[in-house]
C-alpha positions, 0 to 999 in steps of 0.5 A: 836628414843625416848629418854629413861626416867622414866615412867610418874608416877616416873617423877611425884614422882620426881617432887613432891619430888623436891618441898621439902626444900633443895631437888634438882633434883638429891636428889629427883631422888635418893629418888624416886629410893630408894622407887622403889627399896626397895619394896612397903612396905616402900613406902606405910608406908611413904605414910600412915604416911604422910597422917596421919600426914597431916590429924591429925595435926594442930596448937595449938589454944593457942600457935601455936605449932604443936598439934593433931587437936582439942587438945592443944599441950603438953606444953599448956595442962600440968598443971605443966607448969609455966603459968606466963612465955611466951617464944615468938618465930618466928616459931613453929620449934623454940620451940623444941631447947628451949624445948630440953635444959631441962631448960625452964618450961613455955609456948610458943607463936609462932608468925608465922614469923617476921616483914619483910616489904621487904618480905611483912610481917607486924605486922598484919600478925603475931599472936600479938593480941592473944599474947596480950590477953594471957598476959592481962589474966596473969598479972605480967607474964614475956614475953621472946622475943626469936626472931632472933638477925638479923635486922628483929628479932631486929625490931620484938623484939622492936615492941613487947616490945612497944606493951607490954609496957601498960601491967603489965608484965616483958619483957625480951630478950634472952641473947646473947654472946659467944657460948660454946666451942668457943674462942675469935678468933672465935667471931665477934664484935657484939657477943663480944659486946653483951657478954660484955653487958650481962655479969653476976656475978660469 
C-alpha cells in the first residue's frame, strides 16, 4: 500500500518555498497549502508580482542599491541629494534602515559584502574600485563607513580607510554607543567603551 502524500506539483512547490531564507519544511508546507486553499487568484497574483520583480529589477549602476533595470535608484537620480556625502554599507538591504531614519540626505555605496577570508570574501570581491572612482570624482567629500561593528566589519572599515587615505576626502565611522531606551545594565563592555569614546557635548 502506497503512503498518501501531496501531488508532485505541490511537493515541488514546497521544495521551492523551503529554499527561502528562514523557511523550514513546515513553514513551506503551510505557505503552499494557504495558496492552494485560497483560490488561484492569490497564487497567480504572487507569481505575477514575483516574475515582474525579478524581470524588471537590477542593481543601480552607481551605488549598487535596487533599481529598475537600466535606471538609477531613487537616491542617485535625486538632484536634491548631497553629492559630497557617501554612506558606505555592506549590503543593499542596509540602505533602508539609514534612509528611514529621515536624517541622512547624501548618496550611498553598497560594497556587496565585507572582507571575510574564512568565507572566501576578499577585497577584490567587493565594489571597492568603483567607490574609489566615485570619491576621486568628488574631491572634498565625506565617506561615512556604515559597516558592521564585528571583526569582519572592523577589518573592512580599516581596509577602506587605508584605501581612501590618498584621496582628498574625509573618512568617518558611524558612532556606536547606548541604544535608545536602554539602561547601563543592558550594555556590554564594548558598547559602553564605544559610548564613552564617542561622547558628545551637551
